[in-house]
Every structure is written in C-alpha cells, then in structure tokens.
N, C-alpha and C positions, 0 to 999 in steps of 0.2 A: 077634810082639808085637802087642798090640792095646789100645786104650783100653777099660778095664773099666767105670769109673764116674766121676762128678764128685761130690765131697763139699763141702758148704757148712756153715758154722757157723750155728746158729740160736739165738735167745734164748728161744724157747718151742717146745719140740718138738711138743707136741700141737697148738698153733695152726698151725704150719708143716705138719705132717702133714695136718691137715684142709684147709688151703689147697691144697696140691698134689694131693691126692686128689679133692677136691670140684671145683675149678675146672679142673684139667688132666687128670683121669682117670688119674693115676699110681696104680699098685697096689703095696701093701706086699709085699715079697719076704721080708724078714727084719728082725729087730731085735736089739739087743744092749745090754748094760750092763756097763761096765768101771769104774764109779765106785769100787768097792773097791780098784782098782789105781791110782787117781789120774786115771783117764780120765773118760769121760762115757757118755752113752747115744746110740744111733744107731738110725735106721730107714733101710733101703735100699728105695727105690722103683724101679719099672720101668714104662716106657711100654709098654703092650700092643701098640701098632702098630709102633713102631720098635725096641723092645728096648733103648733107651738107659736108663741107670740114674742115679739121683740119690740121694746119701746125705745125710741130714739129721743133723747132729752137734750135740748139746747138752752143755755142760760145767757142772757145779755150781761154786759159788763157791770151793770148796776145791781145785779142780783147777788145776794150773799152766797149763792150756790155756784157762782162763776169763780172757781178757784183755779190755780195753776193746773193745767192739764198734764197728766202723766199717763201714757198709753197703758191700758190694762187696769191700773190702780186696784189690783186685787182680782180683777176678772182675768182668768187664765186664757180662755178662748171660747169661741162660739163654734159649735160643730154642725156640719151639714153632711148628711149621707148622700153620696152621688153614685151614679152607675159605674163610672170609671175615673179614678183619681188622676191618672196620667193625662187622660184626655181633657179633663176639666182644668187641670193646672195649665196645660198648653193653651187652652182657650182663653183663660183669664189673663195669662201672661201676654198673649198676643193683643189683648185689649187694654194693656197698660197696668194691670193689677200687679202689685209687688208680691213676688213669690219668696217664701222663706226657705232657704236651703236647710235640709235636715239630713242626718246620717242615714245610710241605707238600713242600718239595724232598727231605726225607728220607722222609716218609710215602709219597710216590709218586714215587720216583726215575725219571728218564728214562734208560733203558738203551739201549745200542747193540745191541739184540737184538729178535727178533720176538715177545716176550712181555712181560708186565707183572709187577711185584712191588709189593706194598703192605706197609708196615711200621707197627707200633704198639708202644707200650711201656706196661707196667703195673709196679707194685711189689709184691713179696711182703711178708709181715708184718714182715720185718726191713729193708725198704728196698732189697733187691736188685732190679735191673732184670730184667724178663722181656720179651724181644722176641717179638712175634707177627708172623708173616708169611704171606702167601699169594702164589702165583705161578701164572701161566697156562701155564708151560712144561710140555710133556708129559713123562711119565716117561721117563727115559733121556737127555733132552737135557741137555747140559753147561750148567750155570748158573754165574755168578760165585761165587767163594769167599764163604761166609757166607750164602748164600741157598738 
C-alpha cells in the first residue's frame, strides 16, 4: 500500500490550475469530467522533482458534492520544500499571492539538532494554507516529522 495522491476541492478549476502550475511548478498529468454522472471535473498534477501528486476537484452547482466551501475543511496545509523561504515568500507576494503572517518562533523554530528549518505560509486561491520550508539538513539525515 502507498499514498497515491491528495485531492482538494476548488471553486475555480482554471484559476487553481494556473496557481499550482505557475507558482509551484506542478505539471498536469491528466484531467477528467464526470459532470454527466453528477460529479465534477478534475485535474491531476504532479511535482516533477518529488513525484507527489495533487488532484484539483471542481463540482458544478447541480452536483451533490457542491457544498458550501470552507477553506481547509480539515486539510491543514500543503507543504512545498524550497531553497530559500524568505526569497520564495517575497517572490510570491510580489506576484499577488497572499502571505500569512506567523510568529518568529514558528518561522524560525529552535531545534535540538545541528541544522536549521525556516517556515512560511501563503494561501491558494481558495484560502487553503500552503507551507513553504527550507532546511539545512543534508540528504539522508533524519529530520522531525513534518519537515
């Protein structure tokens, strides 16, 4: 058994597709349409570096799955490892992406380890939180869960 992909519901499929491909480099793998059967449309995206997949799901008003949208609805965040959090946050902010302010103690946590971790958060077009992190740990070093 293995984790295949994460699916999130979006309110504007084209806007979310552009957001994740433009700002995070995800690539479209496939798309589908089940609106005739009461479902919706989807686009499956894949990160070319990690192989992780994200499915964007949109449901028309006539679908029983089109319920009142609440950002997150149990999804806490989607995480992307970046080379430099500060630079990526500045880049995204300059391009109109909403940045979430967090306390310094979270942005630069003090770890009981010989490396550093930096965190930042932005929002996608539907208000879902996206974590950005960098770390100085060398490849293969065990790091705390979630980093």
